[in-house]
N, C-alpha and C positions, 0 to 999 in steps of 0.2 A: 880443582873446583868442578863439581859436576853440573852440567847445564841440563836442566830438565827439558824433556821433550813435550810434545803436545798430545801424547796419547791419553786415553781415558783413564789410565791408572793414576795419573797425576791430578786428575780433577777432584777437587774437594779436599786434597791433602794439605796439611799445614806445612808450608815450606819456609824455611828460615834463610836469612841472608847468607849464611855459611854453606847452604846446600844448593844454591843456584847462583849463576852469574848473570841471569837475564836482566837484573836491575842495574848492573854496574855501568853500562853505557847510557841508558835512558836518564839517569840522574844527572848526567853531565850536560844534557841538552839545554836546560834553563841557563846554566852558566855560559855555555857557548853562545846562546842567543844574546845575552847581555854583552858579552865580549864583542861580538860582531856589531851589535847596535852602537856600542860606544865608539868603535873604530870608524863606523860609517857616519854617525851624527856629529861627533866632535872633530874639528879640524886637526889633522895630524894626531888623531886620537889613538892610533894603533900602538905607537911607542909608549904612551902613557898607560894604556890598558895592559900591555905586555909587562911593563915594569911593575905595576901593581900586583899582577899575578905572580911574578917572580918573588917579590917581597913576601907575599902570602905563602908561597910554597916554602920559602926559607923558614918562616915562622912555624909552619906546620911541621917541618922536619925536626925542629927543636922539641916540639911536643911529642912527636913520635919517638924520638930518642929518650925522652922522659918516660914514656910508656914502657919501652924496652928495658931501661935501667931499673924501673920499679918492679917489673916482672922478674928480672934477674935477682933482685933483692929478695923477693918473695920465694923464689925457688931455693935460694941459699938458706933462708929461714926454714923452709920445709926440710931441707937436707939436715940442718942442725937439730931440728926437733923430732923428725920422723924417720930420718935415715936417707942415705943416698938413693936407695931404690925408689922411694916415694917421689923424690925430686926428679929422678930420671923419668919416671912415669909421666910426670907433668911436662917436663921439657921435651920429651920424645913423642908426645902425642900430636898427631896432625891437627886435631881439633883445636889445640892450644894456638898454634900458629895461624890457622885459618881464621879464628876469632880475632887474633891480634891484627891480621891483615885487614879484616873488615873494619875494625875500629880505626886503624891508621888511615884507611881510605875515607872514612867519615870525617876524621880530623882534617884531612886535606880539603874535602868538599866545603866544610864550614869555614875554613881559613880563607880559601879563595873567594867564597861568597862574601864574607865580611870585609874583605880588604880590596876587592876589585874597585877600580875607579868608578865613582857614581855617575850616572847619566844626568844630563842637565835638568831633567824633570824633577830631580831631588834637590836642586841647588837652593831652593827657598827654605828648606828644612834644616834645623840645627843638628839633628841626629842622623846617624847613618841608617836610614830606613831601608835603603836598597839592599844592603847586605842581609838584613833580617827577613825581608820579603822574599829574597832569593832563596834563603835557607828554607823558608816555608814551602816554596814551590817544589824544590827538589825532594824535600821530605814527603810532600804529597805524592810525588811519583813513587818513591820508595815504599811508603806504607800502602799506597793504592795497589801496587803490583803484588805486595806480600800482605794482603789485608787480613788473612786468617792469622798469620803470625802477629800482626800488629795488635789485633784484639786479644789473642790468647796469651801472648808473652810480653809484648811491649807495653801493654797497659792502656791502649787507646780504646777505652770503654768508660762509660759513666758509672757503672756499678763498681763498688769497692768491696774488699774483703769484709765479711761480717765481723762486727766488733771493733773495726778500725776507725770508725768515724770520730768517736770521742777523742782518742789520743791525737789524731791528725788535726782536728779543729783546735784542740787545746794548744798544740805546738804552734800552729799558724797564728793563733791569737796572741800567744805569749811573745813570739818573735816580733809581730807587728806592733803590739803595745809597748814592748821594750824599746824599739827604735823610735817610736813616737815620743816616749818619755825622755830618752837619752838626748834626742835632738832638741827638744824643747828646753831641757836643762842646759845643754851646751850653749844655746842662744841666750838664755837668761843670764848665764855666767859671763858670756862674751858676746855682746850684741853684734860685733863685727863678723861673727861667724854666720850670721843670717844671709841667706841667698834667696833670690826671687824664684818662685816656682810657677812655671807657665803651663798652659794647657798641653803643649806638645810633650813636655817632660813627663807629666802625669800619664798621658796616653802611652808614651814610650815605655814607661815603667810598669804599666798595667796590662800590656797586650802582647804583641807579636814577639818582641825580643826575648822575654823570659820564657814564653811558650816554646819558641824554637830551640832554645838551649835545653829545655827539659826533654823535648822530643828527640834531640840529638844525643845528649849525654846520659839520660836515664832510659827513656823508652827504647832507643836503638842500641847504643853502646853497652849499657849495663845489662840489657836483656841478652845480648850476644855473649858477653863475658860470663854472666851467670850460667848460661847454658853450657859453656865450655868448662868452667871451673867448679860449678855447683855452688850450693848455698848451705854449707855445713853448720853455720853458727846461727843462733837465734838471739837477736838483740832487741829487747823490749817488744817482743812479739813479731819482729820482722826477720825473715830468713835471708841471711846475707853471706857473702863469701869474698873471695879475692876481687871480684868484679867491682864492688863498691870502693875498695881501696885503690885499685888502678884508676877508675874513672875520677875519683876525688883528687888524687894527686895530680893527674894530668889537667883536670879542670882548674885546680889551683895554679898550676904552672901557666896555664893560658891567661889567667888574670894577674899573674905576677910578672911574667915576661911579656912586655908590651911592644907593639910596633904600630905606628899610626899609618894613615893612608899615604903619607909622604915618605914612608920608609924609615922614619926615625925610631930607633929602638930605645927602650927604657926598662927599668926594673922597679917593681913595687912589692917589697917584702910583705908589708901589712896586708895589701890587697890579695896577694897570693895565699897567705896563711888563712885569711878569712874565707876565701873561696874554697880552700881545701876543707875547712870545717863545715862550710855550708854544703859542699858536695857530699860529705858524709851524711848530713842531716837530710838532704834531698834524696839521696839513695835510700836512706832508712824509710822515709815516708812513702816513697814509691814502692818499696818492697812490702811495707806494712799494709798498704791499702790495695796494692795490685793495680793501681791506676795512675796515669800520668797527671791527672788534673789536680789532686792535692799537692803534688810536687810543684806544679805550676803556681798554685796559690802561695805556697811557702816561699818560692823563689821571688814572688812579687812583694812579699811581706816586708823585708828590710828596706827596699827602695821606696815603696809607698809609705812606709813608716817614717822615713826621713822627710818625704814630701809633706806628709800631714803634720809632722812635728814642726817643720818650717812654717807652715801656714798657721798653726796654732800659736807659735811663738811670735809670729809677725802680727 
């Protein structure tokens, strides 16, 4: 990994995460601050904080293994369809493994952020806001340091690709309306399925959590992988490639293989499959519009659709 210097030749140049290591340590600072604060504020907190980080690291490693296995499958498919020379070109490219290393590091960062023992200030809340806020802070460091890349390739801009507004809005509306209708129907058929919807739940489903996941999985990871593998296919107007497959499979694994803050592991097949399909849809809308914001709205659509459906049915 080449570390950029401070000479004038680097000023104004678009620098990607795979081209510099200057962001690698700074993004750890917010996590370290929370870790130290927890150990300092909570009595005997160092052991609890350390255990939560160990659990998070173990979970992250399972996702990284999933990433590597999926990449291996794609290389084998390439060998079968295009020959061993094409597969070797991908497998032997330093850019391939540099991109995979960046994605693996981002997986580790969000895993530790999301599963680190929460500070007492968050005790009154039902949802794990600390993890998502922490994600947002280290993402701000990453995108702030590589701001030209963030705008040009990660999609951190308000403008979208011309002609993409209608299909994007239609997709978001259909998903949202579908979940409103299905939820209302489910409650009508089985009133016991109704659950209370509070203000915190709506706020959680409409704000930071879904935004940080899109910034991580699409704006950062998918942008890096698309640069490494290219986007040779066009699906409904969106240029896509191996990156959308890799991020979607690992995104699905992250929602299917579960571990809570106490270190209890579980497996949710339906949740994993749904997240994989949603990952493909989110990757498509990100690529189609060239912006992370439509992907954020689509990410919110199912969860807010369920919330609204519960409110309508109730």
